[in-house]
PDB file of N, CA, C and O in Angstrom:
ATOM      1  N   MET A   1       1.864  29.386 -34.454  1.00  0.00           N
ATOM      2  CA  MET A   1       1.760  30.317 -35.415  1.00  0.00           C
ATOM      3  C   MET A   1       1.032  31.937 -35.067  1.00  0.00           C
ATOM      4  O   MET A   1      -0.096  32.054 -34.587  1.00  0.00           O
ATOM      5  N   VAL A   2       1.752  32.871 -35.348  1.00  0.00           N
ATOM      6  CA  VAL A   2       1.426  34.006 -35.165  1.00  0.00           C
ATOM      7  C   VAL A   2       0.066  34.679 -35.161  1.00  0.00           C
ATOM      8  O   VAL A   2       0.078  34.691 -36.392  1.00  0.00           O
ATOM      9  N   ASP A   3      -1.110  35.257 -34.867  1.00  0.00           N
ATOM     10  CA  ASP A   3      -2.076  35.709 -35.337  1.00  0.00           C
ATOM     11  C   ASP A   3      -1.846  37.066 -35.635  1.00  0.00           C
ATOM     12  O   ASP A   3      -1.432  37.912 -34.843  1.00  0.00           O
ATOM     13  N   VAL A   4      -2.177  37.247 -36.977  1.00  0.00           N
ATOM     14  CA  VAL A   4      -1.597  39.239 -37.401  1.00  0.00           C
ATOM     15  C   VAL A   4      -3.464  39.328 -37.884  1.00  0.00           C
ATOM     16  O   VAL A   4      -4.231  38.597 -38.511  1.00  0.00           O
ATOM     17  N   VAL A   5      -3.563  40.616 -37.194  1.00  0.00           N
ATOM     18  CA  VAL A   5      -4.474  40.858 -37.816  1.00  0.00           C
ATOM     19  C   VAL A   5      -4.630  42.528 -38.223  1.00  0.00           C
ATOM     20  O   VAL A   5      -4.177  43.427 -37.515  1.00  0.00           O
ATOM     21  N   VAL A   6      -5.481  42.779 -39.709  1.00  0.00           N
ATOM     22  CA  VAL A   6      -4.899  44.124 -40.231  1.00  0.00           C
ATOM     23  C   VAL A   6      -6.075  44.540 -39.911  1.00  0.00           C
ATOM     24  O   VAL A   6      -6.925  43.764 -40.347  1.00  0.00           O
ATOM     25  N   TYR A   7      -6.686  45.760 -39.123  1.00  0.00           N
ATOM     26  CA  TYR A   7      -7.610  46.770 -39.269  1.00  0.00           C
ATOM     27  C   TYR A   7      -7.273  47.592 -40.374  1.00  0.00           C
ATOM     28  O   TYR A   7      -6.133  47.952 -40.667  1.00  0.00           O
ATOM     29  N   THR A   8      -8.750  47.983 -41.214  1.00  0.00           N
ATOM     30  CA  THR A   8      -8.729  48.465 -42.670  1.00  0.00           C
ATOM     31  C   THR A   8     -10.352  49.444 -42.553  1.00  0.00           C
ATOM     32  O   THR A   8     -11.334  49.169 -41.864  1.00  0.00           O
ATOM     33  N   THR A   9     -10.213  50.237 -43.187  1.00  0.00           N
ATOM     34  CA  THR A   9     -11.367  51.031 -43.483  1.00  0.00           C
ATOM     35  C   THR A   9     -11.395  50.808 -44.876  1.00  0.00           C
ATOM     36  O   THR A   9     -10.560  50.159 -45.505  1.00  0.00           O
ATOM     37  N   PRO A  10     -12.850  51.635 -45.538  1.00  0.00           N
ATOM     38  CA  PRO A  10     -12.725  51.690 -47.256  1.00  0.00           C
ATOM     39  C   PRO A  10     -11.927  52.439 -47.636  1.00  0.00           C
ATOM     40  O   PRO A  10     -11.664  53.368 -46.871  1.00  0.00           O
ATOM     41  N   ALA A  11     -11.325  52.382 -48.730  1.00  0.00           N
ATOM     42  CA  ALA A  11     -10.475  53.587 -49.983  1.00  0.00           C
ATOM     43  C   ALA A  11      -9.581  53.990 -48.889  1.00  0.00           C
ATOM     44  O   ALA A  11      -9.708  55.121 -48.420  1.00  0.00           O
ATOM     45  N   CYS A  12      -8.492  53.005 -48.331  1.00  0.00           N
ATOM     46  CA  CYS A  12      -7.782  53.280 -47.624  1.00  0.00           C
ATOM     47  C   CYS A  12      -6.479  53.043 -47.895  1.00  0.00           C
ATOM     48  O   CYS A  12      -6.013  52.042 -47.352  1.00  0.00           O
ATOM     49  N   SER A  13      -5.391  54.007 -48.933  1.00  0.00           N
ATOM     50  CA  SER A  13      -4.119  53.606 -49.367  1.00  0.00           C
ATOM     51  C   SER A  13      -3.252  52.979 -48.839  1.00  0.00           C
ATOM     52  O   SER A  13      -2.539  52.098 -49.320  1.00  0.00           O
ATOM     53  N   GLN A  14      -3.288  53.707 -47.104  1.00  0.00           N
ATOM     54  CA  GLN A  14      -2.384  52.747 -46.523  1.00  0.00           C
ATOM     55  C   GLN A  14      -2.456  51.475 -46.131  1.00  0.00           C
ATOM     56  O   GLN A  14      -1.548  50.643 -46.129  1.00  0.00           O
ATOM     57  N   CYS A  15      -3.631  51.345 -45.781  1.00  0.00           N
ATOM     58  CA  CYS A  15      -4.103  50.112 -45.713  1.00  0.00           C
ATOM     59  C   CYS A  15      -4.094  49.269 -46.697  1.00  0.00           C
ATOM     60  O   CYS A  15      -3.805  48.163 -46.240  1.00  0.00           O
ATOM     61  N   PHE A  16      -4.336  49.214 -48.275  1.00  0.00           N
ATOM     62  CA  PHE A  16      -3.346  48.253 -49.582  1.00  0.00           C
ATOM     63  C   PHE A  16      -2.231  48.550 -49.373  1.00  0.00           C
ATOM     64  O   PHE A  16      -1.590  47.641 -48.844  1.00  0.00           O
ATOM     65  N   SER A  17      -1.837  49.207 -49.509  1.00  0.00           N
ATOM     66  CA  SER A  17      -0.450  48.814 -49.016  1.00  0.00           C
ATOM     67  C   SER A  17      -0.043  48.068 -48.387  1.00  0.00           C
ATOM     68  O   SER A  17       0.596  47.105 -48.808  1.00  0.00           O
ATOM     69  N   THR A  18      -0.352  48.348 -46.934  1.00  0.00           N
ATOM     70  CA  THR A  18       0.193  47.101 -45.906  1.00  0.00           C
ATOM     71  C   THR A  18      -0.228  46.030 -46.461  1.00  0.00           C
ATOM     72  O   THR A  18       0.552  45.090 -46.612  1.00  0.00           O
ATOM     73  N   LYS A  19      -1.377  45.961 -46.827  1.00  0.00           N
ATOM     74  CA  LYS A  19      -1.631  44.520 -46.952  1.00  0.00           C
ATOM     75  C   LYS A  19      -0.938  43.847 -48.238  1.00  0.00           C
ATOM     76  O   LYS A  19      -0.593  42.666 -48.200  1.00  0.00           O
ATOM     77  N   ARG A  20      -0.732  44.719 -49.482  1.00  0.00           N
ATOM     78  CA  ARG A  20       0.169  44.187 -50.427  1.00  0.00           C
ATOM     79  C   ARG A  20       1.652  43.857 -49.880  1.00  0.00           C
ATOM     80  O   ARG A  20       2.270  42.833 -50.169  1.00  0.00           O
ATOM     81  N   MET A  21       2.011  44.649 -49.239  1.00  0.00           N
ATOM     82  CA  MET A  21       3.239  44.194 -48.998  1.00  0.00           C
ATOM     83  C   MET A  21       3.290  42.848 -47.779  1.00  0.00           C
ATOM     84  O   MET A  21       4.324  42.327 -47.360  1.00  0.00           O
ATOM     85  N   MET A  22       2.220  42.576 -47.477  1.00  0.00           N
ATOM     86  CA  MET A  22       2.354  41.915 -46.242  1.00  0.00           C
ATOM     87  C   MET A  22       2.116  40.462 -47.399  1.00  0.00           C
ATOM     88  O   MET A  22       2.775  39.428 -47.511  1.00  0.00           O
ATOM     89  N   ASP A  23       1.178  40.837 -47.962  1.00  0.00           N
ATOM     90  CA  ASP A  23       0.897  39.318 -49.597  1.00  0.00           C
ATOM     91  C   ASP A  23       2.671  39.087 -50.251  1.00  0.00           C
ATOM     92  O   ASP A  23       3.206  38.049 -50.639  1.00  0.00           O
ATOM     93  N   LYS A  24       3.064  40.077 -50.192  1.00  0.00           N
ATOM     94  CA  LYS A  24       4.677  40.038 -51.365  1.00  0.00           C
ATOM     95  C   LYS A  24       5.684  39.277 -49.745  1.00  0.00           C
ATOM     96  O   LYS A  24       6.733  38.762 -50.130  1.00  0.00           O
ATOM     97  N   LYS A  25       5.567  39.214 -48.803  1.00  0.00           N
ATOM     98  CA  LYS A  25       6.217  38.765 -47.980  1.00  0.00           C
ATOM     99  C   LYS A  25       6.081  37.661 -47.475  1.00  0.00           C
ATOM    100  O   LYS A  25       6.923  37.034 -46.833  1.00  0.00           O
ATOM    101  N   GLY A  26       4.755  37.286 -47.796  1.00  0.00           N
ATOM    102  CA  GLY A  26       4.135  35.603 -47.100  1.00  0.00           C
ATOM    103  C   GLY A  26       3.919  35.901 -45.966  1.00  0.00           C
ATOM    104  O   GLY A  26       4.369  35.141 -45.108  1.00  0.00           O
ATOM    105  N   ILE A  27       3.187  37.058 -45.554  1.00  0.00           N
ATOM    106  CA  ILE A  27       2.705  37.087 -44.131  1.00  0.00           C
ATOM    107  C   ILE A  27       0.937  36.716 -44.191  1.00  0.00           C
ATOM    108  O   ILE A  27      -0.016  37.322 -44.682  1.00  0.00           O
ATOM    109  N   GLN A  28       1.020  35.871 -43.698  1.00  0.00           N
ATOM    110  CA  GLN A  28      -0.804  35.419 -43.319  1.00  0.00           C
ATOM    111  C   GLN A  28      -1.516  36.612 -42.501  1.00  0.00           C
ATOM    112  O   GLN A  28      -0.945  37.204 -41.585  1.00  0.00           O
ATOM    113  N   TYR A  29      -2.387  36.803 -42.787  1.00  0.00           N
ATOM    114  CA  TYR A  29      -3.422  37.775 -41.779  1.00  0.00           C
ATOM    115  C   TYR A  29      -4.875  37.940 -42.109  1.00  0.00           C
ATOM    116  O   TYR A  29      -5.148  38.195 -43.282  1.00  0.00           O
ATOM    117  N   ARG A  30      -5.657  37.851 -41.401  1.00  0.00           N
ATOM    118  CA  ARG A  30      -7.105  38.053 -41.214  1.00  0.00           C
ATOM    119  C   ARG A  30      -7.295  39.562 -40.935  1.00  0.00           C
ATOM    120  O   ARG A  30      -6.709  40.263 -40.110  1.00  0.00           O
ATOM    121  N   GLU A  31      -8.387  39.935 -41.947  1.00  0.00           N
ATOM    122  CA  GLU A  31      -8.515  41.531 -42.102  1.00  0.00           C
ATOM    123  C   GLU A  31      -9.852  42.074 -41.616  1.00  0.00           C
ATOM    124  O   GLU A  31     -10.855  41.412 -41.883  1.00  0.00           O
ATOM    125  N   VAL A  32      -9.978  43.259 -40.898  1.00  0.00           N
ATOM    126  CA  VAL A  32     -11.159  43.150 -39.979  1.00  0.00           C
ATOM    127  C   VAL A  32     -11.388  44.699 -40.714  1.00  0.00           C
ATOM    128  O   VAL A  32     -10.580  45.592 -40.460  1.00  0.00           O
ATOM    129  N   ASP A  33     -12.760  44.992 -41.808  1.00  0.00           N
ATOM    130  CA  ASP A  33     -13.199  46.273 -41.597  1.00  0.00           C
ATOM    131  C   ASP A  33     -13.571  46.891 -40.887  1.00  0.00           C
ATOM    132  O   ASP A  33     -14.729  46.681 -40.528  1.00  0.00           O
ATOM    133  N   LEU A  34     -12.954  47.801 -40.385  1.00  0.00           N
ATOM    134  CA  LEU A  34     -13.360  48.978 -39.035  1.00  0.00           C
ATOM    135  C   LEU A  34     -14.808  49.626 -39.297  1.00  0.00           C
ATOM    136  O   LEU A  34     -15.462  49.893 -38.290  1.00  0.00           O
ATOM    137  N   SER A  35     -15.535  49.988 -40.923  1.00  0.00           N
ATOM    138  CA  SER A  35     -16.171  50.473 -40.557  1.00  0.00           C
ATOM    139  C   SER A  35     -17.748  49.434 -40.766  1.00  0.00           C
ATOM    140  O   SER A  35     -18.873  49.877 -40.995  1.00  0.00           O
ATOM    141  N   LYS A  36     -17.529  48.654 -40.675  1.00  0.00           N
ATOM    142  CA  LYS A  36     -18.586  47.071 -40.228  1.00  0.00           C
ATOM    143  C   LYS A  36     -18.140  46.560 -38.903  1.00  0.00           C
ATOM    144  O   LYS A  36     -18.591  45.456 -38.598  1.00  0.00           O
ATOM    145  N   ASP A  37     -17.198  47.250 -37.900  1.00  0.00           N
ATOM    146  CA  ASP A  37     -17.233  46.721 -36.663  1.00  0.00           C
ATOM    147  C   ASP A  37     -16.466  47.932 -35.601  1.00  0.00           C
ATOM    148  O   ASP A  37     -15.331  48.181 -35.192  1.00  0.00           O
ATOM    149  N   LEU A  38     -18.006  48.542 -35.441  1.00  0.00           N
ATOM    150  CA  LEU A  38     -17.877  50.191 -34.793  1.00  0.00           C
ATOM    151  C   LEU A  38     -17.337  50.189 -33.080  1.00  0.00           C
ATOM    152  O   LEU A  38     -16.724  51.010 -32.397  1.00  0.00           O
ATOM    153  N   GLU A  39     -17.819  49.045 -32.857  1.00  0.00           N
ATOM    154  CA  GLU A  39     -17.400  48.247 -31.339  1.00  0.00           C
ATOM    155  C   GLU A  39     -15.485  48.363 -31.129  1.00  0.00           C
ATOM    156  O   GLU A  39     -14.820  48.904 -30.245  1.00  0.00           O
ATOM    157  N   LYS A  40     -15.091  47.629 -32.312  1.00  0.00           N
ATOM    158  CA  LYS A  40     -13.332  47.171 -32.229  1.00  0.00           C
ATOM    159  C   LYS A  40     -12.623  48.812 -32.869  1.00  0.00           C
ATOM    160  O   LYS A  40     -11.536  49.339 -32.632  1.00  0.00           O
ATOM    161  N   LEU A  41     -13.759  49.254 -33.725  1.00  0.00           N
ATOM    162  CA  LEU A  41     -13.184  51.088 -34.063  1.00  0.00           C
ATOM    163  C   LEU A  41     -13.114  51.869 -32.560  1.00  0.00           C
ATOM    164  O   LEU A  41     -12.164  52.545 -32.166  1.00  0.00           O
ATOM    165  N   GLU A  42     -13.875  51.704 -32.116  1.00  0.00           N
ATOM    166  CA  GLU A  42     -14.121  52.553 -30.420  1.00  0.00           C
ATOM    167  C   GLU A  42     -12.934  52.028 -29.516  1.00  0.00           C
ATOM    168  O   GLU A  42     -12.160  52.808 -28.961  1.00  0.00           O
ATOM    169  N   GLU A  43     -12.839  50.615 -29.402  1.00  0.00           N
ATOM    170  CA  GLU A  43     -11.909  49.783 -28.725  1.00  0.00           C
ATOM    171  C   GLU A  43     -10.225  50.343 -28.778  1.00  0.00           C
ATOM    172  O   GLU A  43      -9.432  50.471 -27.845  1.00  0.00           O
ATOM    173  N   LEU A  44     -10.085  50.553 -29.936  1.00  0.00           N
ATOM    174  CA  LEU A  44      -9.017  50.890 -30.803  1.00  0.00           C
ATOM    175  C   LEU A  44      -8.507  52.402 -30.500  1.00  0.00           C
ATOM    176  O   LEU A  44      -7.384  52.651 -30.062  1.00  0.00           O
ATOM    177  N   ARG A  45      -9.370  53.249 -30.759  1.00  0.00           N
ATOM    178  CA  ARG A  45      -9.542  54.505 -30.667  1.00  0.00           C
ATOM    179  C   ARG A  45      -9.124  54.773 -29.218  1.00  0.00           C
ATOM    180  O   ARG A  45      -8.345  55.701 -29.000  1.00  0.00           O
ATOM    181  N   ALA A  46      -9.692  53.855 -27.993  1.00  0.00           N
ATOM    182  CA  ALA A  46      -9.587  54.305 -26.560  1.00  0.00           C
ATOM    183  C   ALA A  46      -7.935  53.985 -26.637  1.00  0.00           C
ATOM    184  O   ALA A  46      -7.297  54.910 -26.132  1.00  0.00           O
ATOM    185  N   LYS A  47      -7.394  53.283 -26.967  1.00  0.00           N
ATOM    186  CA  LYS A  47      -5.733  52.602 -26.856  1.00  0.00           C
ATOM    187  C   LYS A  47      -5.002  53.949 -27.673  1.00  0.00           C
ATOM    188  O   LYS A  47      -3.779  54.080 -27.726  1.00  0.00           O
ATOM    189  N   GLY A  48      -5.686  54.630 -28.112  1.00  0.00           N
ATOM    190  CA  GLY A  48      -4.809  55.963 -28.787  1.00  0.00           C
ATOM    191  C   GLY A  48      -4.398  55.950 -30.231  1.00  0.00           C
ATOM    192  O   GLY A  48      -3.682  56.824 -30.720  1.00  0.00           O
ATOM    193  N   HIS A  49      -5.041  54.580 -31.119  1.00  0.00           N
ATOM    194  CA  HIS A  49      -4.875  54.652 -32.683  1.00  0.00           C
ATOM    195  C   HIS A  49      -5.544  55.730 -33.431  1.00  0.00           C
ATOM    196  O   HIS A  49      -6.416  55.958 -32.592  1.00  0.00           O
ATOM    197  N   SER A  50      -5.679  56.188 -33.952  1.00  0.00           N
ATOM    198  CA  SER A  50      -6.095  57.310 -34.950  1.00  0.00           C
ATOM    199  C   SER A  50      -6.211  57.102 -36.195  1.00  0.00           C
ATOM    200  O   SER A  50      -7.114  57.702 -36.778  1.00  0.00           O
ATOM    201  N   GLN A  51      -5.172  56.031 -37.090  1.00  0.00           N
ATOM    202  CA  GLN A  51      -5.097  56.317 -38.436  1.00  0.00           C
ATOM    203  C   GLN A  51      -4.632  54.290 -38.936  1.00  0.00           C
ATOM    204  O   GLN A  51      -3.976  53.419 -38.365  1.00  0.00           O
ATOM    205  N   ALA A  52      -5.345  54.342 -40.131  1.00  0.00           N
ATOM    206  CA  ALA A  52      -5.625  52.737 -40.461  1.00  0.00           C
ATOM    207  C   ALA A  52      -4.645  52.864 -41.431  1.00  0.00           C
ATOM    208  O   ALA A  52      -4.299  53.865 -42.059  1.00  0.00           O
ATOM    209  N   PRO A  53      -4.229  51.692 -41.476  1.00  0.00           N
ATOM    210  CA  PRO A  53      -4.229  50.640 -40.889  1.00  0.00           C
ATOM    211  C   PRO A  53      -3.832  50.440 -39.252  1.00  0.00           C
ATOM    212  O   PRO A  53      -3.083  51.066 -38.503  1.00  0.00           O
ATOM    213  N   ILE A  54      -4.713  49.246 -39.069  1.00  0.00           N
ATOM    214  CA  ILE A  54      -4.141  49.175 -37.289  1.00  0.00           C
ATOM    215  C   ILE A  54      -3.357  47.616 -37.389  1.00  0.00           C
ATOM    216  O   ILE A  54      -4.080  46.621 -37.449  1.00  0.00           O
ATOM    217  N   VAL A  55      -2.022  47.479 -37.403  1.00  0.00           N
ATOM    218  CA  VAL A  55      -1.680  46.029 -37.339  1.00  0.00           C
ATOM    219  C   VAL A  55      -1.148  45.698 -35.916  1.00  0.00           C
ATOM    220  O   VAL A  55      -0.300  46.227 -35.197  1.00  0.00           O
ATOM    221  N   GLU A  56      -2.068  44.489 -35.765  1.00  0.00           N
ATOM    222  CA  GLU A  56      -1.829  43.745 -34.189  1.00  0.00           C
ATOM    223  C   GLU A  56      -1.594  42.263 -34.130  1.00  0.00           C
ATOM    224  O   GLU A  56      -2.408  41.410 -34.481  1.00  0.00           O
ATOM    225  N   THR A  57      -0.262  42.027 -33.598  1.00  0.00           N
ATOM    226  CA  THR A  57       0.261  40.811 -33.446  1.00  0.00           C
ATOM    227  C   THR A  57      -0.155  40.174 -32.224  1.00  0.00           C
ATOM    228  O   THR A  57      -1.138  40.707 -31.709  1.00  0.00           O
ATOM    229  N   ASP A  58       0.331  39.160 -31.608  1.00  0.00           N
ATOM    230  CA  ASP A  58       0.423  38.289 -30.445  1.00  0.00           C
ATOM    231  C   ASP A  58       1.507  39.401 -29.819  1.00  0.00           C
ATOM    232  O   ASP A  58       1.543  39.371 -28.589  1.00  0.00           O
ATOM    233  N   ILE A  59       2.306  40.277 -30.384  1.00  0.00           N
ATOM    234  CA  ILE A  59       3.786  40.438 -29.169  1.00  0.00           C
ATOM    235  C   ILE A  59       3.814  42.419 -30.128  1.00  0.00           C
ATOM    236  O   ILE A  59       4.728  43.194 -29.847  1.00  0.00           O
ATOM    237  N   LYS A  60       2.971  42.726 -30.893  1.00  0.00           N
ATOM    238  CA  LYS A  60       3.314  44.306 -30.820  1.00  0.00           C
ATOM    239  C   LYS A  60       1.788  45.066 -31.769  1.00  0.00           C
ATOM    240  O   LYS A  60       0.778  44.515 -32.207  1.00  0.00           O
ATOM    241  N   MET A  61       2.056  45.935 -31.784  1.00  0.00           N
ATOM    242  CA  MET A  61       0.431  46.644 -32.511  1.00  0.00           C
ATOM    243  C   MET A  61       0.914  48.264 -32.843  1.00  0.00           C
ATOM    244  O   MET A  61       1.524  48.958 -32.030  1.00  0.00           O
ATOM    245  N   TRP A  62       0.451  48.770 -34.404  1.00  0.00           N
ATOM    246  CA  TRP A  62       0.941  49.845 -34.627  1.00  0.00           C
ATOM    247  C   TRP A  62      -0.058  50.050 -35.693  1.00  0.00           C
ATOM    248  O   TRP A  62      -0.826  49.162 -36.061  1.00  0.00           O
ATOM    249  N   SER A  63      -0.029  51.262 -36.187  1.00  0.00           N
ATOM    250  CA  SER A  63      -0.885  52.300 -37.052  1.00  0.00           C
ATOM    251  C   SER A  63      -0.571  52.867 -38.316  1.00  0.00           C
ATOM    252  O   SER A  63       0.404  53.603 -38.162  1.00  0.00           O
ATOM    253  N   GLY A  64      -0.895  52.859 -39.309  1.00  0.00           N
ATOM    254  CA  GLY A  64      -0.211  53.128 -40.533  1.00  0.00           C
ATOM    255  C   GLY A  64       0.521  52.603 -41.356  1.00  0.00           C
ATOM    256  O   GLY A  64       1.020  51.615 -40.817  1.00  0.00           O
ATOM    257  N   PHE A  65       0.923  52.728 -42.530  1.00  0.00           N
ATOM    258  CA  PHE A  65       1.751  52.131 -43.276  1.00  0.00           C
ATOM    259  C   PHE A  65       3.219  52.093 -42.991  1.00  0.00           C
ATOM    260  O   PHE A  65       3.888  53.072 -43.322  1.00  0.00           O
ATOM    261  N   ARG A  66       3.758  51.131 -42.448  1.00  0.00           N
ATOM    262  CA  ARG A  66       4.930  50.745 -41.639  1.00  0.00           C
ATOM    263  C   ARG A  66       5.833  50.049 -42.588  1.00  0.00           C
ATOM    264  O   ARG A  66       5.727  48.833 -42.432  1.00  0.00           O
ATOM    265  N   PHE A  67       6.655  50.358 -43.484  1.00  0.00           N
ATOM    266  CA  PHE A  67       7.692  49.502 -43.731  1.00  0.00           C
ATOM    267  C   PHE A  67       8.682  48.668 -42.855  1.00  0.00           C
ATOM    268  O   PHE A  67       8.939  47.464 -42.873  1.00  0.00           O
ATOM    269  N   ASP A  68       9.207  49.800 -42.001  1.00  0.00           N
ATOM    270  CA  ASP A  68      10.190  48.770 -41.216  1.00  0.00           C
ATOM    271  C   ASP A  68       9.380  47.933 -40.025  1.00  0.00           C
ATOM    272  O   ASP A  68      10.103  47.358 -39.211  1.00  0.00           O
ATOM    273  N   LYS A  69       8.096  47.829 -39.873  1.00  0.00           N
ATOM    274  CA  LYS A  69       7.439  46.978 -39.024  1.00  0.00           C
ATOM    275  C   LYS A  69       7.371  45.910 -39.465  1.00  0.00           C
ATOM    276  O   LYS A  69       7.747  44.893 -38.883  1.00  0.00           O
ATOM    277  N   ILE A  70       6.641  45.992 -41.107  1.00  0.00           N
ATOM    278  CA  ILE A  70       6.088  45.035 -41.713  1.00  0.00           C
ATOM    279  C   ILE A  70       7.400  43.868 -42.191  1.00  0.00           C
ATOM    280  O   ILE A  70       7.347  42.648 -42.347  1.00  0.00           O
ATOM    281  N   ASN A  71       8.732  45.003 -42.358  1.00  0.00           N
ATOM    282  CA  ASN A  71       9.865  43.823 -42.524  1.00  0.00           C
ATOM    283  C   ASN A  71      10.492  42.960 -41.157  1.00  0.00           C
ATOM    284  O   ASN A  71      10.972  41.837 -41.000  1.00  0.00           O
ATOM    285  N   SER A  72      10.200  44.167 -40.247  1.00  0.00           N
ATOM    286  CA  SER A  72      10.264  43.177 -39.169  1.00  0.00           C
ATOM    287  C   SER A  72       9.569  41.388 -38.761  1.00  0.00           C
ATOM    288  O   SER A  72       9.987  40.253 -38.531  1.00  0.00           O
ATOM    289  N   LEU A  73       8.227  42.178 -38.885  1.00  0.00           N
ATOM    290  CA  LEU A  73       7.307  40.999 -38.444  1.00  0.00           C
ATOM    291  C   LEU A  73       7.782  40.092 -39.483  1.00  0.00           C
ATOM    292  O   LEU A  73       7.835  38.963 -38.996  1.00  0.00           O
ATOM    293  N   ALA A  74       8.283  40.097 -41.142  1.00  0.00           N
ATOM    294  CA  ALA A  74       8.407  39.024 -41.415  1.00  0.00           C
ATOM    295  C   ALA A  74       9.525  38.511 -41.166  1.00  0.00           C
ATOM    296  O   ALA A  74       9.611  37.284 -41.113  1.00  0.00           O
ATOM    297  N   ASN A  75      10.637  39.320 -40.955  1.00  0.00           N
ATOM    298  CA  ASN A  75      11.812  38.266 -40.360  1.00  0.00           C
ATOM    299  C   ASN A  75      11.562  37.276 -38.636  1.00  0.00           C
ATOM    300  O   ASN A  75      11.938  36.202 -38.167  1.00  0.00           O
ATOM    301  N   TYR A  76      10.860  38.244 -38.273  1.00  0.00           N
ATOM    302  CA  TYR A  76      10.460  37.282 -37.099  1.00  0.00           C
ATOM    303  C   TYR A  76      10.054  36.067 -37.530  1.00  0.00           C
ATOM    304  O   TYR A  76      10.624  35.063 -37.105  1.00  0.00           O
ATOM    305  N   LEU A  77       9.083  35.984 -38.372  1.00  0.00           N
ATOM    306  CA  LEU A  77       8.006  35.149 -38.466  1.00  0.00           C
ATOM    307  C   LEU A  77       8.944  33.734 -40.013  1.00  0.00           C
ATOM    308  O   LEU A  77       8.500  32.636 -40.350  1.00  0.00           O
ATOM    309  N   PHE A  78       9.760  34.184 -40.342  1.00  0.00           N
ATOM    310  CA  PHE A  78      10.581  33.350 -40.937  1.00  0.00           C
ATOM    311  C   PHE A  78      11.520  32.723 -39.893  1.00  0.00           C
ATOM    312  O   PHE A  78      11.851  31.549 -40.059  1.00  0.00           O
ATOM    313  N   GLU A  79      12.004  33.453 -38.762  1.00  0.00           N
ATOM    314  CA  GLU A  79      12.932  32.886 -38.223  1.00  0.00           C
ATOM    315  C   GLU A  79      12.332  31.724 -37.554  1.00  0.00           C
ATOM    316  O   GLU A  79      12.596  30.522 -37.575  1.00  0.00           O
ATOM    317  N   LYS A  80      11.341  32.521 -36.883  1.00  0.00           N
ATOM    318  CA  LYS A  80       9.978  31.076 -36.174  1.00  0.00           C
ATOM    319  C   LYS A  80       9.783  29.752 -36.956  1.00  0.00           C
ATOM    320  O   LYS A  80       9.829  28.562 -36.643  1.00  0.00           O
ATOM    321  N   SER A  81       9.496  30.583 -38.344  1.00  0.00           N
ATOM    322  CA  SER A  81       9.083  28.936 -38.869  1.00  0.00           C
ATOM    323  C   SER A  81      10.110  28.304 -38.797  1.00  0.00           C
ATOM    324  O   SER A  81      10.093  27.142 -38.390  1.00  0.00           O
ATOM    325  N   GLU A  82      11.422  29.017 -39.236  1.00  0.00           N
ATOM    326  CA  GLU A  82      12.925  27.991 -39.345  1.00  0.00           C
ATOM    327  C   GLU A  82      13.287  27.278 -38.041  1.00  0.00           C
ATOM    328  O   GLU A  82      13.996  26.273 -38.098  1.00  0.00           O
ATOM    329  N   ALA A  83      12.861  27.721 -36.923  1.00  0.00           N
ATOM    330  CA  ALA A  83      12.975  26.935 -35.429  1.00  0.00           C
ATOM    331  C   ALA A  83      12.005  25.747 -35.496  1.00  0.00           C
ATOM    332  O   ALA A  83      12.323  24.649 -35.040  1.00  0.00           O
ATOM    333  N   ALA A  84      11.120  25.925 -35.924  1.00  0.00           N
ATOM    334  CA  ALA A  84       9.913  24.883 -35.913  1.00  0.00           C
ATOM    335  C   ALA A  84      10.341  23.537 -36.329  1.00  0.00           C
ATOM    336  O   ALA A  84       9.525  22.617 -36.373  1.00  0.00           O
TER     337      ALA A  84
END
């Protein structure tokens, strides 16, 4: 199984949209509120991310609401589960 983490901030509309689309696509994820994990926030900023949400998987990482990336991830997870 692929570990998917969605780093969010409070009152973030793009975070809400990302989580909602992942829920619709059946993508299981773990949410981390960056307002409660300042060490992780600084780590992600150091990697060049300046916008929430930040989505991290075993193979990719992106920031912002990315319809294309979420669809790609859903397809990848579906193909992986079919092969198992």
